[in-house]
Biopython code that builds the backbone (N, CA, C, O; Angstrom):
import numpy as np
from Bio.PDB.StructureBuilder import StructureBuilder

atoms = [
    (1, "VAL", "N", (-4.614, 6.700, -16.710)),
    (1, "VAL", "CA", (-3.247, 6.413, -16.290)),
    (1, "VAL", "C", (-2.390, 7.687, -16.288)),
    (1, "VAL", "O", (-1.500, 7.843, -15.452)),
    (2, "ASN", "N", (-2.659, 8.557, -17.196)),
    (2, "ASN", "CA", (-1.804, 9.753, -17.309)),
    (2, "ASN", "C", (-2.383, 10.944, -16.591)),
    (2, "ASN", "O", (-1.790, 12.022, -16.636)),
    (3, "GLU", "N", (-3.531, 10.797, -15.920)),
    (3, "GLU", "CA", (-4.132, 11.913, -15.191)),
    (3, "GLU", "C", (-3.541, 12.012, -13.781)),
    (3, "GLU", "O", (-3.410, 11.005, -13.086)),
    (4, "ASP", "N", (-3.195, 13.205, -13.374)),
    (4, "ASP", "CA", (-2.664, 13.425, -12.029)),
    (4, "ASP", "C", (-3.811, 13.570, -11.027)),
    (4, "ASP", "O", (-4.511, 14.583, -11.028)),
    (5, "LEU", "N", (-3.997, 12.601, -10.208)),
    (5, "LEU", "CA", (-5.044, 12.619, -9.195)),
    (5, "LEU", "C", (-4.531, 12.960, -7.807)),
    (5, "LEU", "O", (-5.242, 12.794, -6.816)),
    (6, "THR", "N", (-3.305, 13.433, -7.738)),
    (6, "THR", "CA", (-2.706, 13.781, -6.452)),
    (6, "THR", "C", (-3.626, 14.685, -5.598)),
    (6, "THR", "O", (-3.770, 14.438, -4.400)),
    (7, "PRO", "N", (-4.251, 15.728, -6.188)),
    (7, "PRO", "CA", (-5.081, 16.594, -5.338)),
    (7, "PRO", "C", (-6.259, 15.854, -4.671)),
    (7, "PRO", "O", (-6.811, 16.339, -3.683)),
    (8, "GLU", "N", (-6.640, 14.699, -5.202)),
    (8, "GLU", "CA", (-7.749, 13.941, -4.656)),
    (8, "GLU", "C", (-7.327, 13.037, -3.473)),
    (8, "GLU", "O", (-8.179, 12.617, -2.690)),
    (9, "LEU", "N", (-6.080, 12.752, -3.347)),
    (9, "LEU", "CA", (-5.610, 11.814, -2.318)),
    (9, "LEU", "C", (-6.039, 12.179, -0.890)),
    (9, "LEU", "O", (-6.432, 11.289, -0.136)),
    (10, "PRO", "N", (-5.978, 13.448, -0.498)),
    (10, "PRO", "CA", (-6.415, 13.771, 0.876)),
    (10, "PRO", "C", (-7.896, 13.481, 1.151)),
    (10, "PRO", "O", (-8.324, 13.446, 2.305)),
    (11, "ARG", "N", (-8.665, 13.275, 0.090)),
    (11, "ARG", "CA", (-10.097, 13.009, 0.219)),
    (11, "ARG", "C", (-10.413, 11.527, 0.441)),
    (11, "ARG", "O", (-11.558, 11.190, 0.738)),
    (12, "VAL", "N", (-9.431, 10.640, 0.306)),
    (12, "VAL", "CA", (-9.654, 9.218, 0.507)),
    (12, "VAL", "C", (-10.017, 8.979, 1.964)),
    (12, "VAL", "O", (-9.286, 9.389, 2.866)),
    (13, "GLN", "N", (-11.150, 8.314, 2.197)),
    (13, "GLN", "CA", (-11.610, 8.132, 3.559)),
    (13, "GLN", "C", (-11.388, 6.714, 4.081)),
    (13, "GLN", "O", (-11.550, 6.479, 5.278)),
    (14, "ALA", "N", (-11.031, 5.787, 3.244)),
    (14, "ALA", "CA", (-10.818, 4.416, 3.658)),
    (14, "ALA", "C", (-9.354, 4.211, 4.102)),
    (14, "ALA", "O", (-8.434, 4.829, 3.567)),
    (15, "SER", "N", (-9.174, 3.346, 5.071)),
    (15, "SER", "CA", (-7.819, 2.925, 5.428)),
    (15, "SER", "C", (-7.203, 2.311, 4.189)),
    (15, "SER", "O", (-7.849, 1.521, 3.500)),
    (16, "THR", "N", (-5.956, 2.666, 3.896)),
    (16, "THR", "CA", (-5.354, 2.281, 2.648)),
    (16, "THR", "C", (-3.984, 1.643, 2.864)),
    (16, "THR", "O", (-3.121, 2.207, 3.536)),
    (17, "LEU", "N", (-3.803, 0.467, 2.288)),
    (17, "LEU", "CA", (-2.500, -0.210, 2.328)),
    (17, "LEU", "C", (-1.906, -0.124, 0.956)),
    (17, "LEU", "O", (-2.512, -0.550, -0.027)),
    (18, "LEU", "N", (-0.702, 0.435, 0.888)),
    (18, "LEU", "CA", (0.051, 0.538, -0.378)),
    (18, "LEU", "C", (1.183, -0.468, -0.303)),
    (18, "LEU", "O", (2.001, -0.438, 0.617)),
    (19, "ILE", "N", (1.220, -1.362, -1.284)),
    (19, "ILE", "CA", (2.330, -2.327, -1.334)),
    (19, "ILE", "C", (3.100, -2.062, -2.610)),
    (19, "ILE", "O", (2.547, -2.118, -3.708)),
    (20, "TRP", "N", (4.376, -1.773, -2.454)),
    (20, "TRP", "CA", (5.199, -1.307, -3.574)),
    (20, "TRP", "C", (6.476, -2.102, -3.690)),
    (20, "TRP", "O", (7.098, -2.433, -2.680)),
    (21, "GLY", "N", (6.874, -2.412, -4.903)),
    (21, "GLY", "CA", (8.152, -3.014, -5.130)),
    (21, "GLY", "C", (9.222, -1.971, -5.246)),
    (21, "GLY", "O", (9.029, -0.974, -5.942)),
    (22, "ASP", "N", (10.358, -2.160, -4.586)),
    (22, "ASP", "CA", (11.415, -1.130, -4.637)),
    (22, "ASP", "C", (12.086, -1.117, -6.017)),
    (22, "ASP", "O", (12.829, -0.187, -6.329)),
    (23, "GLN", "N", (11.831, -2.140, -6.846)),
    (23, "GLN", "CA", (12.417, -2.162, -8.179)),
    (23, "GLN", "C", (11.380, -1.811, -9.260)),
    (23, "GLN", "O", (11.578, -2.122, -10.434)),
    (24, "ASP", "N", (10.279, -1.167, -8.860)),
    (24, "ASP", "CA", (9.231, -0.797, -9.780)),
    (24, "ASP", "C", (9.743, 0.273, -10.728)),
    (24, "ASP", "O", (10.034, 1.394, -10.312)),
    (25, "ASP", "N", (9.856, -0.083, -12.025)),
    (25, "ASP", "CA", (10.335, 0.884, -13.005)),
    (25, "ASP", "C", (9.223, 1.517, -13.787)),
    (25, "ASP", "O", (9.487, 2.368, -14.636)),
    (26, "ALA", "N", (7.958, 1.132, -13.534)),
    (26, "ALA", "CA", (6.808, 1.730, -14.166)),
    (26, "ALA", "C", (6.202, 2.849, -13.344)),
    (26, "ALA", "O", (5.773, 3.870, -13.883)),
    (27, "THR", "N", (6.169, 2.647, -12.018)),
    (27, "THR", "CA", (5.653, 3.638, -11.088)),
    (27, "THR", "C", (6.641, 3.711, -9.928)),
    (27, "THR", "O", (6.706, 2.814, -9.088)),
    (28, "PRO", "N", (7.405, 4.797, -9.901)),
    (28, "PRO", "CA", (8.484, 4.873, -8.899)),
    (28, "PRO", "C", (7.996, 4.840, -7.444)),
    (28, "PRO", "O", (6.883, 5.257, -7.126)),
    (29, "LEU", "N", (8.859, 4.336, -6.597)),
    (29, "LEU", "CA", (8.576, 4.297, -5.151)),
    (29, "LEU", "C", (8.187, 5.656, -4.632)),
    (29, "LEU", "O", (7.340, 5.762, -3.745)),
    (30, "SER", "N", (8.794, 6.707, -5.172)),
    (30, "SER", "CA", (8.448, 8.066, -4.711)),
    (30, "SER", "C", (6.958, 8.366, -4.854)),
    (30, "SER", "O", (6.409, 9.144, -4.074)),
    (31, "ASP", "N", (6.294, 7.754, -5.850)),
    (31, "ASP", "CA", (4.846, 7.923, -6.007)),
    (31, "ASP", "C", (4.106, 7.294, -4.791)),
    (31, "ASP", "O", (3.174, 7.881, -4.241)),
    (32, "GLY", "N", (4.546, 6.115, -4.408)),
    (32, "GLY", "CA", (3.951, 5.445, -3.243)),
    (32, "GLY", "C", (4.176, 6.255, -1.989)),
    (32, "GLY", "O", (3.276, 6.367, -1.157)),
    (33, "GLN", "N", (5.330, 6.808, -1.840)),
    (33, "GLN", "CA", (5.643, 7.624, -0.664)),
    (33, "GLN", "C", (4.782, 8.893, -0.639)),
    (33, "GLN", "O", (4.357, 9.340, 0.426)),
    (34, "THR", "N", (4.536, 9.455, -1.794)),
    (34, "THR", "CA", (3.638, 10.640, -1.899)),
    (34, "THR", "C", (2.221, 10.223, -1.491)),
    (34, "THR", "O", (1.559, 10.926, -0.727)),
    (35, "MET", "N", (1.770, 9.100, -1.994)),
    (35, "MET", "CA", (0.417, 8.654, -1.665)),
    (35, "MET", "C", (0.284, 8.366, -0.176)),
    (35, "MET", "O", (-0.734, 8.705, 0.427)),
    (36, "GLU", "N", (1.306, 7.738, 0.434)),
    (36, "GLU", "CA", (1.269, 7.479, 1.868)),
    (36, "GLU", "C", (1.179, 8.795, 2.664)),
    (36, "GLU", "O", (0.477, 8.883, 3.671)),
    (37, "ARG", "N", (1.880, 9.767, 2.202)),
    (37, "ARG", "CA", (1.902, 11.069, 2.914)),
    (37, "ARG", "C", (0.556, 11.787, 2.771)),
    (37, "ARG", "O", (0.104, 12.420, 3.724)),
    (38, "LEU", "N", (-0.091, 11.704, 1.612)),
    (38, "LEU", "CA", (-1.276, 12.478, 1.368)),
    (38, "LEU", "C", (-2.583, 11.799, 1.716)),
    (38, "LEU", "O", (-3.573, 12.482, 1.978)),
    (39, "ILE", "N", (-2.618, 10.476, 1.726)),
    (39, "ILE", "CA", (-3.849, 9.795, 2.121)),
    (39, "ILE", "C", (-3.886, 9.729, 3.632)),
    (39, "ILE", "O", (-2.940, 9.238, 4.248)),
    (40, "PRO", "N", (-4.948, 10.207, 4.241)),
    (40, "PRO", "CA", (-4.993, 10.347, 5.736)),
    (40, "PRO", "C", (-4.666, 9.107, 6.531)),
    (40, "PRO", "O", (-3.933, 9.191, 7.517)),
    (41, "ASP", "N", (-5.178, 7.967, 6.142)),
    (41, "ASP", "CA", (-4.924, 6.747, 6.924)),
    (41, "ASP", "C", (-4.298, 5.703, 6.013)),
    (41, "ASP", "O", (-4.910, 4.677, 5.719)),
    (42, "ALA", "N", (-3.079, 5.967, 5.571)),
    (42, "ALA", "CA", (-2.386, 5.082, 4.674)),
    (42, "ALA", "C", (-1.089, 4.566, 5.254)),
    (42, "ALA", "O", (-0.418, 5.241, 6.034)),
    (43, "GLY", "N", (-0.754, 3.359, 4.857)),
    (43, "GLY", "CA", (0.536, 2.777, 5.215)),
    (43, "GLY", "C", (1.181, 2.230, 3.964)),
    (43, "GLY", "O", (0.492, 1.766, 3.056)),
    (44, "LEU", "N", (2.479, 2.281, 3.911)),
    (44, "LEU", "CA", (3.240, 1.824, 2.754)),
    (44, "LEU", "C", (4.177, 0.710, 3.156)),
    (44, "LEU", "O", (4.986, 0.876, 4.069)),
    (45, "VAL", "N", (4.078, -0.437, 2.479)),
    (45, "VAL", "CA", (4.986, -1.538, 2.672)),
    (45, "VAL", "C", (5.794, -1.703, 1.404)),
    (45, "VAL", "O", (5.229, -1.823, 0.317)),
    (46, "VAL", "N", (7.107, -1.710, 1.531)),
    (46, "VAL", "CA", (7.971, -1.815, 0.359)),
    (46, "VAL", "C", (8.560, -3.227, 0.324)),
    (46, "VAL", "O", (9.194, -3.665, 1.284)),
    (47, "LEU", "N", (8.348, -3.927, -0.778)),
    (47, "LEU", "CA", (8.884, -5.262, -0.974)),
    (47, "LEU", "C", (10.226, -5.112, -1.728)),
    (47, "LEU", "O", (10.278, -4.758, -2.906)),
    (48, "GLU", "N", (11.292, -5.400, -0.982)),
    (48, "GLU", "CA", (12.614, -5.335, -1.587)),
    (48, "GLU", "C", (12.772, -6.390, -2.637)),
    (48, "GLU", "O", (12.415, -7.549, -2.426)),
    (49, "GLY", "N", (13.303, -5.998, -3.768)),
    (49, "GLY", "CA", (13.551, -6.929, -4.883)),
    (49, "GLY", "C", (12.327, -7.134, -5.785)),
    (49, "GLY", "O", (12.427, -7.824, -6.800)),
    (50, "ALA", "N", (11.199, -6.559, -5.439)),
    (50, "ALA", "CA", (10.006, -6.720, -6.263)),
    (50, "ALA", "C", (9.889, -5.561, -7.242)),
    (50, "ALA", "O", (10.401, -4.469, -6.996)),
    (51, "GLY", "N", (9.207, -5.813, -8.355)),
    (51, "GLY", "CA", (8.989, -4.781, -9.360)),
    (51, "GLY", "C", (7.575, -4.263, -9.317)),
    (51, "GLY", "O", (6.925, -4.247, -8.272)),
    (52, "HIS", "N", (7.108, -3.833, -10.490)),
    (52, "HIS", "CA", (5.765, -3.221, -10.595)),
    (52, "HIS", "C", (4.668, -4.171, -10.191)),
    (52, "HIS", "O", (3.669, -3.760, -9.600)),
    (53, "PHE", "N", (4.845, -5.439, -10.505)),
    (53, "PHE", "CA", (3.851, -6.463, -10.119)),
    (53, "PHE", "C", (4.351, -7.227, -8.901)),
    (53, "PHE", "O", (4.625, -8.426, -8.962)),
    (54, "SER", "N", (4.460, -6.507, -7.805)),
    (54, "SER", "CA", (5.038, -7.084, -6.581)),
    (54, "SER", "C", (4.231, -8.277, -6.112)),
    (54, "SER", "O", (4.796, -9.207, -5.538)),
    (55, "TYR", "N", (2.939, -8.278, -6.338)),
    (55, "TYR", "CA", (2.104, -9.425, -5.939)),
    (55, "TYR", "C", (2.459, -10.701, -6.708)),
    (55, "TYR", "O", (2.246, -11.806, -6.209)),
    (56, "LEU", "N", (2.998, -10.550, -7.918)),
    (56, "LEU", "CA", (3.454, -11.719, -8.677)),
    (56, "LEU", "C", (4.890, -12.058, -8.336)),
    (56, "LEU", "O", (5.259, -13.232, -8.307)),
    (57, "ASP", "N", (5.715, -11.036, -8.073)),
    (57, "ASP", "CA", (7.117, -11.261, -7.743)),
    (57, "ASP", "C", (7.297, -11.961, -6.395)),
    (57, "ASP", "O", (8.176, -12.808, -6.240)),
    (58, "GLN", "N", (6.461, -11.599, -5.429)),
    (58, "GLN", "CA", (6.562, -12.151, -4.070)),
    (58, "GLN", "C", (5.142, -12.465, -3.549)),
    (58, "GLN", "O", (4.661, -11.829, -2.611)),
    (59, "PRO", "N", (4.492, -13.448, -4.172)),
    (59, "PRO", "CA", (3.083, -13.702, -3.833)),
    (59, "PRO", "C", (2.875, -14.125, -2.394)),
    (59, "PRO", "O", (1.897, -13.705, -1.774)),
    (60, "GLN", "N", (3.755, -14.939, -1.839)),
    (60, "GLN", "CA", (3.528, -15.371, -0.439)),
    (60, "GLN", "C", (3.641, -14.186, 0.529)),
    (60, "GLN", "O", (2.795, -14.028, 1.410)),
    (61, "ARG", "N", (4.658, -13.368, 0.375)),
    (61, "ARG", "CA", (4.799, -12.202, 1.244)),
    (61, "ARG", "C", (3.676, -11.240, 1.075)),
    (61, "ARG", "O", (3.146, -10.714, 2.054)),
    (62, "PHE", "N", (3.291, -10.993, -0.183)),
    (62, "PHE", "CA", (2.187, -10.092, -0.509)),
    (62, "PHE", "C", (0.901, -10.599, 0.215)),
    (62, "PHE", "O", (0.193, -9.825, 0.860)),
    (63, "ASN", "N", (0.628, -11.922, 0.085)),
    (63, "ASN", "CA", (-0.600, -12.483, 0.699)),
    (63, "ASN", "C", (-0.577, -12.341, 2.202)),
    (63, "ASN", "O", (-1.619, -12.041, 2.784)),
    (64, "VAL", "N", (0.537, -12.538, 2.860)),
    (64, "VAL", "CA", (0.611, -12.382, 4.320)),
    (64, "VAL", "C", (0.318, -10.923, 4.687)),
    (64, "VAL", "O", (-0.476, -10.657, 5.590)),
    (65, "ILE", "N", (0.948, -9.996, 4.000)),
    (65, "ILE", "CA", (0.755, -8.577, 4.318)),
    (65, "ILE", "C", (-0.711, -8.169, 4.069)),
    (65, "ILE", "O", (-1.339, -7.532, 4.916)),
    (66, "ALA", "N", (-1.228, -8.537, 2.929)),
    (66, "ALA", "CA", (-2.639, -8.176, 2.605)),
    (66, "ALA", "C", (-3.596, -8.874, 3.577)),
    (66, "ALA", "O", (-4.582, -8.276, 4.005)),
    (67, "GLY", "N", (-3.316, -10.120, 3.924)),
    (67, "GLY", "CA", (-4.138, -10.826, 4.878)),
    (67, "GLY", "C", (-4.219, -10.155, 6.231)),
    (67, "GLY", "O", (-5.289, -10.073, 6.833)),
    (68, "HIS", "N", (-3.092, -9.680, 6.700)),
    (68, "HIS", "CA", (-3.121, -8.954, 8.015)),
    (68, "HIS", "C", (-3.934, -7.672, 7.888)),
    (68, "HIS", "O", (-4.685, -7.322, 8.799)),
    (69, "PHE", "N", (-3.792, -6.971, 6.772)),
    (69, "PHE", "CA", (-4.528, -5.729, 6.620)),
    (69, "PHE", "C", (-6.036, -5.943, 6.515)),
    (69, "PHE", "O", (-6.822, -5.147, 7.029)),
    (70, "LEU", "N", (-6.433, -7.033, 5.839)),
    (70, "LEU", "CA", (-7.840, -7.288, 5.602)),
    (70, "LEU", "C", (-8.527, -8.094, 6.667)),
    (70, "LEU", "O", (-9.748, -8.243, 6.645)),
    (71, "ALA", "N", (-7.741, -8.633, 7.627)),
    (71, "ALA", "CA", (-8.344, -9.443, 8.702)),
    (71, "ALA", "C", (-9.264, -8.570, 9.538)),
    (71, "ALA", "O", (-8.987, -7.394, 9.773)),
    (72, "PRO", "N", (-10.374, -9.171, 9.987)),
    (72, "PRO", "CA", (-11.248, -8.392, 10.864)),
    (72, "PRO", "C", (-10.531, -7.994, 12.140)),
    (72, "PRO", "O", (-9.685, -8.717, 12.667)),
    (73, "ALA", "N", (-10.901, -6.826, 12.610)),
    (73, "ALA", "CA", (-10.282, -6.342, 13.860)),
    (73, "ALA", "C", (-10.755, -7.219, 15.016)),
    (73, "ALA", "O", (-11.920, -7.612, 15.082)),
    (74, "LYS", "N", (-9.829, -7.517, 15.925)),
    (74, "LYS", "CA", (-10.165, -8.297, 17.063)),
    (74, "LYS", "C", (-10.699, -7.383, 18.155)),
    (74, "LYS", "O", (-10.156, -6.302, 18.379)),
    (75, "PRO", "N", (-11.770, -7.811, 18.843)),
    (75, "PRO", "CA", (-12.338, -6.956, 19.897)),
    (75, "PRO", "C", (-11.301, -6.765, 21.018)),
    (75, "PRO", "O", (-10.489, -7.650, 21.286)),
    (76, "ALA", "N", (-11.346, -5.633, 21.642)),
    (76, "ALA", "CA", (-10.456, -5.333, 22.734)),
    (76, "ALA", "C", (-10.807, -6.239, 23.920)),
    (76, "ALA", "O", (-11.970, -6.560, 24.167)),
    (77, "ALA", "N", (-9.769, -6.629, 24.630)),
    (77, "ALA", "CA", (-9.954, -7.457, 25.817)),
    (77, "ALA", "C", (-10.656, -6.652, 26.914)),
    (77, "ALA", "O", (-10.366, -5.479, 27.147)),
    (78, "VAL", "N", (-11.566, -7.319, 27.555)),
    (78, "VAL", "CA", (-12.279, -6.648, 28.670)),
    (78, "VAL", "C", (-11.646, -7.165, 29.968)),
    (78, "VAL", "O", (-11.450, -8.365, 30.164)),
    (79, "SER", "N", (-11.337, -6.201, 30.842)),
    (79, "SER", "CA", (-10.734, -6.609, 32.123)),
    (79, "SER", "C", (-11.668, -6.416, 33.241)),
    (79, "SER", "O", (-11.327, -6.707, 34.387)),
]
sb = StructureBuilder()
sb.init_structure("model")
sb.init_model(0)
sb.init_chain("A")
sb.init_seg("    ")
for serial, (resi, resn, name, xyz) in enumerate(atoms, 1):
    if name == "N":
        sb.init_residue(resn, " ", resi, " ")
    sb.init_atom(name, np.array(xyz, "f"), 0.0, 1.0, " ", f" {name:<3s}", serial, name[0])
structure = sb.get_structure()
């Protein structure tokens, strides 16, 4: 928890979804913004009014967002 792994972030090879509560007082939003900037294929979704456990604070919204991210890619339409 206390180790700075920031130098490792550019090495992440998987598409990464970061979901952050804007009221997180344990891990500030600026950490999520840093991770989004340094991980090559990352996106950050900020849940307004949610705290550190945003998935508990807003479970329905969290599930919709995570579900879209985890859904299999649809094949491209052939014309």
